[in-house]
C-alpha positions as CSV (number, residue, x, y, z in Angstrom):
1,M,0.0,0.0,0.0
2,T,2.8,2.4,0.8
3,E,4.4,1.6,-2.6
4,I,1.2,2.8,-4.3
5,L,0.9,6.0,-2.3
6,N,4.6,7.0,-2.4
7,N,5.1,6.3,-6.2
8,D,6.1,9.2,-8.5
9,K,3.4,8.3,-11.0
10,G,0.5,8.5,-8.5
11,P,-1.8,5.9,-7.2
12,F,-4.2,5.8,-10.2
13,Q,-1.4,5.2,-12.7
14,V,0.2,2.6,-10.5
15,L,-3.0,0.6,-10.2
16,F,-4.3,0.9,-13.8
17,G,-1.1,1.5,-15.8
18,D,0.6,4.5,-17.5
19,D,-2.1,5.0,-20.1
20,A,-4.8,5.5,-17.4
21,S,-6.3,8.9,-16.9
22,A,-7.3,10.2,-13.6
23,D,-9.1,13.2,-14.9
24,P,-11.5,14.5,-12.2
25,N,-14.0,15.6,-14.9
26,V,-14.4,11.9,-15.8
27,V,-13.8,10.1,-12.5
28,M,-16.0,12.2,-10.2
29,P,-19.3,11.8,-12.1
30,I,-18.8,8.1,-12.3
31,V,-18.1,7.9,-8.5
32,I,-21.2,10.1,-7.8
33,A,-23.4,7.9,-10.0
34,V,-22.1,4.7,-8.4
35,V,-22.7,6.1,-4.9
36,A,-26.2,7.3,-5.9
37,V,-27.1,3.9,-7.3
38,L,-25.9,2.1,-4.1
39,L,-27.8,4.6,-1.9
40,I,-31.0,4.0,-3.8
41,V,-30.6,0.2,-3.7
42,A,-29.9,0.4,0.1
43,L,-33.0,2.5,0.7
44,R,-35.2,0.2,-1.3
45,V,-34.0,-2.8,0.6
46,T,-34.6,-1.1,4.0
47,L,-38.1,0.2,3.0
48,R,-39.1,-3.2,1.5
49,S,-38.3,-5.0,4.7
50,K,-39.8,-2.3,7.0
51,G,-43.0,-3.5,8.8
52,R,-42.7,-7.0,7.3
53,S,-43.1,-8.6,10.8
54,E,-46.4,-6.8,11.4
55,M,-49.4,-8.6,10.2
56,S,-52.9,-7.2,9.8
57,E,-55.8,-8.9,11.5
58,E,-57.0,-10.3,8.1
59,E,-53.6,-11.8,7.4
60,L,-53.3,-13.2,10.9
61,A,-56.8,-14.8,10.6
62,K,-55.9,-16.3,7.3
63,D,-52.5,-17.6,8.7
64,R,-54.3,-19.1,11.7
65,K,-56.8,-20.9,9.5
66,I,-54.0,-22.5,7.4
67,F,-52.0,-23.4,10.6
68,D,-55.0,-24.8,12.3
69,G,-55.9,-27.0,9.3
70,R,-52.4,-28.4,9.2
71,M,-52.1,-29.0,12.9
72,E,-55.6,-30.7,13.0
73,M,-54.6,-33.0,10.2
74,Q,-51.3,-33.8,11.9
75,A,-53.1,-34.5,15.2
76,R,-55.6,-36.7,13.4
77,L,-52.8,-38.7,11.9
78,A,-51.2,-39.1,15.3
79,G,-54.6,-40.1,16.9
80,E,-54.8,-37.1,19.1
81,E,-57.2,-34.2,19.6
82,Y,-56.1,-30.7,18.4
83,D,-57.1,-27.8,20.6
84,P,-56.9,-24.4,18.9
85,S,-57.0,-22.5,22.2
86,K,-53.6,-24.0,23.2
87,A,-52.2,-22.7,19.9
88,R,-53.6,-19.2,20.6
89,A,-52.1,-19.2,24.0
90,Q,-48.7,-20.2,22.5
91,E,-49.1,-17.6,19.9
92,E,-49.8,-14.9,22.5
93,F,-46.8,-16.0,24.5
94,E,-44.5,-15.7,21.4
95,M,-45.9,-12.3,20.5
96,K,-45.2,-11.0,24.0
97,I,-41.6,-12.3,23.7
98,A,-41.3,-10.6,20.3
99,R,-42.6,-7.3,21.7
100,G,-40.1,-7.5,24.5
101,E,-42.6,-7.9,27.4
102,L,-41.3,-11.4,28.4
103,D,-37.9,-13.1,28.2
104,R,-37.5,-16.4,26.5
105,Y,-38.3,-18.2,29.9
106,G,-41.6,-16.4,30.4
107,N,-40.4,-14.0,33.0
108,P,-41.4,-10.3,32.7
109,V,-38.7,-8.1,31.4
110,K,-37.8,-5.1,33.6
111,P,-37.6,-1.8,31.8
112,A,-34.1,-0.5,31.4
113,T,-35.1,2.9,32.6
114,A,-36.6,1.7,35.9
115,K,-35.0,3.2,39.0
116,K,-34.3,1.2,42.1
């Protein structure tokens, strides 16, 4: 790295050869365009994933219907009885963990700002 920076030709010519041009009028617009494209792509990725974990009530009801159908079929094959109320209780427990109200052992989480 020090050879590139301390060379008489300059870092651009050392990296790309003697015929390379480091004209700022050519290089800067290309660099700005690349940075703009990367920024747009990064914003689109973050906006696309934003709120993905939040489901509307209609989506949640549809998901529950599919889940209950699968679980009922699995219980029937195993010769057991499927109870949807247990599934709702487990779902509520997992939602509380996701919201940060409970830790993974089911204990209430103490707020970080609470004073002793």
